[in-house]
C-alpha positions as CSV (number, residue, x, y, z in Angstrom):
1,X,91.5,-6.9,20.3
2,X,88.9,-6.5,18.4
3,X,87.6,-2.9,18.8
4,X,83.6,-1.3,18.7
5,X,82.8,1.9,18.2
6,X,79.6,4.1,17.3
7,X,79.1,7.5,15.9
8,X,76.3,9.6,16.0
9,X,75.1,12.6,13.5
10,X,72.8,15.2,14.3
11,X,70.7,16.9,11.4
12,X,70.1,20.6,11.3
13,X,66.2,19.4,10.7
14,X,66.4,18.0,14.4
15,X,66.2,14.5,13.2
16,X,69.0,12.1,14.9
17,X,70.9,9.7,12.4
18,X,73.1,7.0,14.3
19,X,75.7,5.2,12.3
20,X,77.3,2.2,14.2
21,X,80.0,-0.2,13.5
22,X,80.4,-3.4,15.7
23,X,82.7,-6.2,15.8
24,X,82.1,-9.2,18.4
25,X,85.0,-9.7,20.6
26,X,83.5,-10.7,24.2
27,X,84.5,-7.1,25.7
28,X,82.2,-4.1,26.7
29,X,81.8,-1.8,24.2
30,X,79.7,1.5,23.0
31,X,76.9,0.1,20.7
32,X,74.4,2.7,19.9
33,X,74.4,6.4,20.5
34,X,71.4,8.6,20.4
35,X,71.5,12.5,20.3
36,X,69.1,14.5,21.9
37,X,66.7,16.6,20.0
38,X,68.3,20.2,19.4
39,X,71.8,18.5,19.7
40,X,72.5,19.6,23.6
41,X,73.2,16.2,24.7
42,X,73.7,12.5,23.6
43,X,72.9,9.2,25.0
44,X,75.7,6.6,24.6
45,X,74.8,2.9,25.1
46,X,77.2,0.8,26.8
47,X,76.6,-3.1,26.4
48,X,78.9,-5.6,28.5
49,X,79.6,-8.1,26.1
50,X,82.2,-9.6,28.7
51,X,81.8,-12.8,30.8
52,X,82.4,-10.4,34.0
53,X,80.6,-7.9,36.3
54,X,82.0,-4.5,35.6
55,X,82.4,-2.1,38.2
56,X,83.5,0.9,36.6
57,X,84.0,2.0,32.8
58,X,85.5,5.0,31.0
59,X,84.6,6.5,27.5
60,X,86.5,8.5,25.2
61,X,84.1,10.9,23.3
62,X,84.6,13.1,20.5
63,X,82.2,15.9,19.9
64,X,81.9,18.2,16.4
65,X,79.4,21.5,17.2
66,X,77.9,23.5,14.5
67,X,80.4,26.0,13.3
68,X,83.4,23.2,13.4
69,X,84.6,23.5,16.8
70,X,85.4,20.0,18.2
71,X,85.7,18.6,21.6
72,X,87.9,15.6,22.8
73,X,87.4,14.5,26.4
74,X,86.8,11.6,28.8
75,X,83.7,10.5,31.1
76,X,84.3,7.9,33.5
77,X,81.3,6.1,35.3
78,X,82.2,4.2,38.9
79,X,79.3,2.1,40.0
80,X,81.2,0.9,42.8
81,X,79.6,3.5,45.4
82,X,76.2,2.0,44.3
83,X,77.1,-1.4,44.6
84,X,78.5,-0.6,48.4
85,X,75.2,1.2,49.0
86,X,73.0,-1.7,48.0
87,X,75.2,-4.5,50.1
88,X,74.8,-2.2,52.9
89,X,70.9,-1.7,52.6
90,X,70.6,-5.5,51.9
91,X,72.9,-6.9,54.2
92,X,74.1,-9.2,51.4
93,X,77.3,-11.3,52.2
94,X,79.1,-10.4,48.7
95,X,79.2,-7.7,46.7
96,X,77.2,-7.5,43.2
97,X,74.1,-6.1,43.3
98,X,74.4,-2.8,41.0
99,X,77.4,-3.8,38.8
100,X,76.7,-4.1,35.2
101,X,76.2,-7.6,34.5
102,X,77.3,-9.7,31.4
103,X,75.1,-8.9,28.3
104,X,73.3,-5.8,30.1
105,X,73.5,-2.5,29.1
106,X,74.1,1.0,30.9
107,X,73.2,4.5,29.2
108,X,75.4,7.4,29.7
109,X,74.1,11.0,29.1
110,X,76.8,13.3,27.9
111,X,75.6,16.7,28.2
112,X,76.7,20.0,26.1
113,X,76.8,23.6,26.7
114,X,73.3,25.1,25.9
115,X,74.8,27.8,23.7
116,X,76.0,25.1,21.5
117,X,74.8,22.6,19.1
118,X,76.2,19.1,18.5
119,X,76.5,17.5,15.0
120,X,78.1,14.5,15.4
121,X,79.8,12.5,18.5
122,X,82.1,9.7,18.7
123,X,82.4,7.7,21.8
124,X,84.6,4.5,22.6
125,X,84.6,2.6,25.5
126,X,88.7,2.0,26.1
127,X,88.9,1.2,30.0
128,X,86.6,-1.2,32.1
129,X,87.2,-2.3,35.9
130,X,85.6,-5.8,36.6
131,X,84.3,-7.1,40.0
132,X,87.4,-9.9,40.0
133,X,89.6,-6.8,40.4
134,X,90.8,-7.5,36.9
135,X,90.3,-5.1,33.9
136,X,90.0,-4.5,30.2
137,X,92.1,-1.8,28.7
138,X,91.7,-0.7,25.0
139,X,94.8,1.5,24.2
140,X,94.1,4.0,27.5
141,X,95.9,3.0,30.6
142,X,95.8,6.3,31.7
143,X,91.7,6.2,32.1
144,X,92.6,2.9,34.0
145,X,94.8,4.8,36.4
146,X,92.3,7.5,37.2
147,X,89.7,5.5,37.9
148,X,91.8,3.4,40.5
149,X,93.2,6.7,41.9
150,X,89.9,8.2,42.8
151,X,89.0,5.1,44.4
152,X,92.1,5.3,46.5
153,X,91.0,8.9,47.2
154,X,87.8,7.6,48.1
155,X,88.7,4.8,50.7
156,X,91.2,7.6,52.4
157,X,88.4,10.1,53.0
158,X,86.2,7.5,54.0
159,X,88.2,6.2,56.6
160,X,89.5,9.6,57.6
161,X,85.9,10.5,57.9
162,X,85.3,7.2,60.3
163,X,88.2,8.0,62.3
164,X,87.2,11.8,63.2
165,X,83.5,10.5,63.8
166,X,84.5,7.8,66.2
167,X,86.9,10.2,67.8
168,X,83.9,12.8,68.4
169,X,81.6,9.9,69.6
170,X,84.0,8.9,72.6
171,X,84.3,12.1,74.1
172,X,81.8,11.8,77.0
173,X,82.8,15.4,78.0
174,X,81.6,17.3,75.0
175,X,77.9,18.7,75.0
176,X,77.8,18.3,71.0
177,X,79.8,15.5,69.5
178,X,78.2,15.7,66.0
179,X,79.4,19.5,66.1
180,X,82.8,18.2,67.1
181,X,83.1,15.6,64.2
182,X,81.7,18.2,61.8
183,X,84.1,21.0,62.7
184,X,86.8,18.2,62.4
185,X,85.6,17.2,59.2
186,X,85.2,20.7,58.1
187,X,89.3,21.3,58.8
188,X,90.0,18.0,56.5
189,X,88.0,19.4,53.7
190,X,89.9,22.9,54.0
191,X,93.1,20.8,53.6
192,X,92.4,18.3,50.8
193,X,93.7,18.5,47.2
194,X,91.6,16.1,45.9
195,X,88.2,16.5,44.2
196,X,87.0,13.0,45.2
197,X,88.1,13.4,48.9
198,X,86.7,16.7,49.1
199,X,83.3,15.1,47.6
200,X,83.4,12.3,50.2
201,X,83.8,15.1,53.0
202,X,81.0,17.4,52.0
203,X,78.7,14.8,51.9
204,X,79.7,13.2,55.5
205,X,79.3,17.0,56.8
206,X,75.8,17.2,55.3
207,X,74.8,13.5,56.4
208,X,75.9,14.7,60.0
209,X,73.9,17.9,60.0
210,X,70.8,16.0,58.6
211,X,71.3,13.5,61.7
212,X,71.6,16.6,64.1
213,X,68.2,17.8,63.0
214,X,66.4,14.6,63.0
215,X,68.0,14.7,67.1
216,X,67.8,11.0,67.9
217,X,68.1,9.9,71.7
218,X,71.5,8.6,71.3
219,X,73.8,10.7,68.8
220,X,77.0,9.0,70.0
221,X,75.3,5.3,68.7
222,X,73.9,7.1,65.5
223,X,77.2,8.4,64.7
224,X,79.1,5.1,65.4
225,X,76.9,3.1,63.1
226,X,77.7,6.0,60.4
227,X,81.2,5.9,61.5
228,X,81.5,1.9,60.9
229,X,79.4,2.0,57.4
230,X,82.2,4.8,56.5
231,X,85.1,2.2,57.5
232,X,83.7,-0.2,55.5
233,X,83.1,1.8,52.7
234,X,86.9,2.4,53.0
235,X,88.1,-1.3,53.0
236,X,85.9,-2.0,49.8
237,X,87.2,0.8,47.9
238,X,90.7,0.2,48.8
239,X,90.3,-3.5,47.9
240,X,88.7,-2.3,44.3
241,X,91.6,0.7,43.7
242,X,93.9,-2.1,42.8
243,X,93.7,-4.5,40.1
244,X,95.5,-8.1,39.7
245,X,95.8,-7.8,35.9
246,X,94.6,-6.4,32.5
247,X,93.7,-7.8,29.3
């Protein structure tokens, strides 16, 4: 499997120089890196050279700072929540809008501490997930596994949210069904150990609180509609939390 990588170097004078080595191979890859003036951020340009739509990818990044300190880390970008949101808004029958299309690019911002100035950065795309439930892996199976695990966490949280809201909406006695749902979601939030599930629950709590402030005429209907969207979100995330194979 041919590889593609890019390296950017920032000069002390504030000028950015980019060195890029690229080999064709029909795979997604980093093709360009720009260092921000001052060395506190870099912009990594990922290009999809495959023939498939990408829904997520992971970058392995190595940074060298002034003074010689080096940092090695991963940065994953999951576009699937955007695809789900766009499908919900458009009413499209199929998922697809918002994916990284063949030959399209996506710029990733990599931010550094304001206390340090980066001199050079090397970024490599070593895992990607496609819309057709296949994947590309270049030496980092663990990165792919982390993306899929986060999706499964998101699916679980979304279904828990839907269940809690539907249960509260069905309560014909409580004068505040949203309050009941929010209380249950806060209880779940206190129990979770996953950052992914925690973020989903926090967002749902905020959404319900915003609904309450708008004070619509039929809170149960609004809650059921929101729960239905969360249930669909859970179904899609669960489906895309597994793959048929990797190449």
